[in-house]
Each structure stands twice: as structure tokens, then as C-alpha cells.
N, C-alpha and C positions, 0 to 999 in steps of 0.2 A: 125290797122295801127297807129303808134304813131310817128309823125314827129317833136317832140320837139327838136331833135338833128339836124334837117335840118336847115342849115343856109341860104339857098336861100330864096329869097323874095316870099311870097305867090302870087297866081294869082291876077290880078287886077279885082275886082268885078264891074259889071255893075249895080247890084242891091243887096241890103243887107236885110236880114230878121233876126230880133232878136226874137228867139223862146225860150229865157231863161225863165225858170220856167214852161215851158209846158212839159207835158208828152206825150208819144206815144199814139195816132198817130198824135197829133196836129203839131209837127214840120215838119213831112213829108207832111201833108196836106197844111201847109203854104208854104212849098217849091214847091209843085206841082202847087199851085195857082200862085206863083211868077214866076216860069219857063214859065208859059203860057203867061206872059207879055213880055218875052224876045224873041229876034230873034235868029236864029240858030247861034251858036258859041259864044253867049254872056255868061257871067259867073255870077252865083248866089252865094252869100256868106250867109251861114246860121249859126247863133250862137245858140248853144243849151247847156242845163245843164242836160238833161236827160242822165243818165249813159248808156242807151241802144242805144243812138242816133248813135254812131259810127257804130255799126252793122246794125242798121235800114237804114242808108244812103247808106251803101255798098249794101244792098239788093235792096233798091229803085233804085240805079244806074243800077244794073244788070237787074232789071225787066223793067225799062223804056227806057234803052238805052242812058240815059243822062250820059255822062262820069263824074265820080267822080275824079276831078283833084287832090285834096289833102284834107287831114283831119289833123287838128292840135289839139292835146289835151293839155290843160293847166289847171292844178288844177281840179276844178269841172266843167269846161266848155270845149266844143269842138267847132271847127269851121270847116265847110264843104264847099268845093268849087265845085260846079257842073257846067258843061257846058251844054247849051241847045243844043240838037241834031238837 
């Protein structure tokens, strides 16, 4: 999923995790820990540079039931917006 052409505003995040420079599984583990701090419906923003993170977060969303609201890829980084279920 590549939303670089989407001109709508990204979701408003309640919490942000910068996992830049971290390789799998660390971005997912950081996201899981951060989601535990949020209430149902709140949004987590995760910034990653791992090239596999887009697929990893799609799978994480399916496995945990936390909706993946949007993914934005820009250069070497990607930003993932997850809602706490």
C-alpha cells in the first residue's frame, strides 16, 4: 500500500513511536507496547525505515485486530497509523 498520491490529511495520532533505524521485529514490538498504553479507538503513529515494515504492519494488524488506518511511504521511511481495538 503506497499512499504517496493521497492528498487527504493523515489520521491524528494520540501517540507517536519513532522506530527509525530498527529492524524487524523491533518496530512491531515497540508498536505493541505503545498500543497497550492507548484506549480503544486512539491512534498510534509509527515511523520506520525497515524496508519490510509495510508488510510487517499489515500482518500485525490482521493478527491483532488493531485496524491499520493508513500507511505512507516516503523515500526510505514509512509511517503507519494503527487504531487500538
